[in-house]
Every structure is written in structure tokens, then in C-alpha cells.
N, C-alpha and C positions, 0 to 999 in steps of 0.2 A: 385122779384121786386127790382128795383134799387132805392136807396135813396142817395141823396147828401144833406148834411146838413151843411150850413155855420154858422159861429159864429165869434165873435170878433169885430163886428162893434160898432160904438158909436160916441160920440161927442169929437172932438179933436181941439185944437187951431192950427192956421196956423203955419207951421214949425214943428209940432209934428209928431208922428208916431203911427201906429196901425199894429197889426198882425192879419190878417184874416185866418181862418181855414175852410177847407171843408172836412168833413169826408164822405167817400163813402162806400156803402155796396150794395151787390147784383150784383156786377160785378167783373171781374178779373182785378184788379186795374192796374197792370203793362202792360196790353195790350191796355190801353186807354191813350189818350192824355188828360190831365186835363187843363182846361183853366179858366181864370177869365175874365168876362165882367162887364161893369157897365152901368147904365142908369140913367142919371140925369133928373131933372124936365123938361119936354117938349123936351127931346132929344131922339135920337135913341140909341139903345144898341151899346156900343162901346167896342172894343177889348182892353183888358188890358195886359194880359200875358198868355202864355201857356207853359206847361212843357211836353216834350216828352221824357219819360224815355227810351223808346225803341230806339229812334234816338240819345239820349244823347244830346238833344238840347233844348234850351229855346228861346222863342219869346216874344217880348215886343211891345206894342203900342208906337207910337212916343211921346204921351203925358206923358208917365210915365217912359220911358227909362232913366236909370241912377238914378232914385229915388225909384223904386219899385223892389222887388226881389221875384221870384217865386221858390218854392222848394217843393219836395215831400218826404214823408216818407212811403216807401212801406210796412214796418212792421206794420204801423198803418192805411194804406189805406187812407192817409190824404195828401192833398195839402195845402200849405200855401202861403200867399201873404203878404210879409213884405212891408208896405207902409211907406216911409220916406219923410221928407220935404213936408208934405202935404200942399196943397193950397186950397183955397175956391172952386176953379173949380173942385176939386176932389170929391166934394160932390155928392153922387149918391147912388143908391142901387147897391151893388156888388153881382154878381151872379157867381156861380161855375158851370162849365159844363164839360161834358165828350164826347169825340169824338174818332173815330177810323181813322179819316182822318188827315194825317200829313202834313208837309210842309206848304205851304201858306194857305191851307184849315183850318188850326187850328186857324186862325185869323178871320174866318167867322162864325158868329153865326148859319147860316142856316145848317152847317154841323155837329152841335152838336146834339147828340141823347138824352142826359139827362141833366136836369137842377135842381139846388137847388131852394129854395124859396127866396133867397136873404137876404142880411144883409145891413142895412142902415149905411152909413158913412157920417157924417156931419162935415165939417171943417169950424169952425167959432170962432171968438173971442167974 
């Protein structure tokens, strides 16, 4: 059985930073592309970032490019999302996902096979 468990969310002031983690089990980590999506109140799920270890490539959504950084630690089966310069509009539940579809498909939620339960990020003063 595959498990993806996110952690690291919380309340942060505008301009602050958070580091989200997603620990994976039950899958061969380095054969999957790991991604982060988010869903704000009343909004659709939005692509944030993806890390394709096999392709040696990372992808970012336009709203977070230059502020967020995705990385993976294969020895720990964990993917991280370093979120910097946070804005109130970054407030959302952040979800970790796993897919075997690379390239442009890694930014589309419908191609993800597995999802975590989500972690809340609130950016507010």
C-alpha cells in the first residue's frame, strides 16, 4: 500500500518561509515524479512544483516560480517544498502526489496516481 504523508504546514506571516515535507512509502521512490499541488478556499487544485529525478528536471507553476524550491532525498524517500516570500494568496491546503507521467503531464493533477492527505498553509498577519 502506498502512503504519502505531508508535514510542515502552519501559520506564517507574509514574507515568511515554510518547508513542507512529504514522506513516501510503498512505492519505488526514484521511479516516480513527485509533485506538489495546492487548493485554496473555493479554488481548483493548482500545480505548484514537480521533481523528476529520472529526468533530472524540476517544474514550477507560474505563481510560485522564483519563490518556491522543490527537492528530493532518495535516501529518505522524501520530497520537500521550500516556500519563501510567502503571500496571503499562497494560503491553501498543500498536497503531495506521485506520478509516472513526466514532462508536461507532471503539472496535471489527473495524471497523479497517489495523493497525501494535505497540510494547511495559512499566510496572514
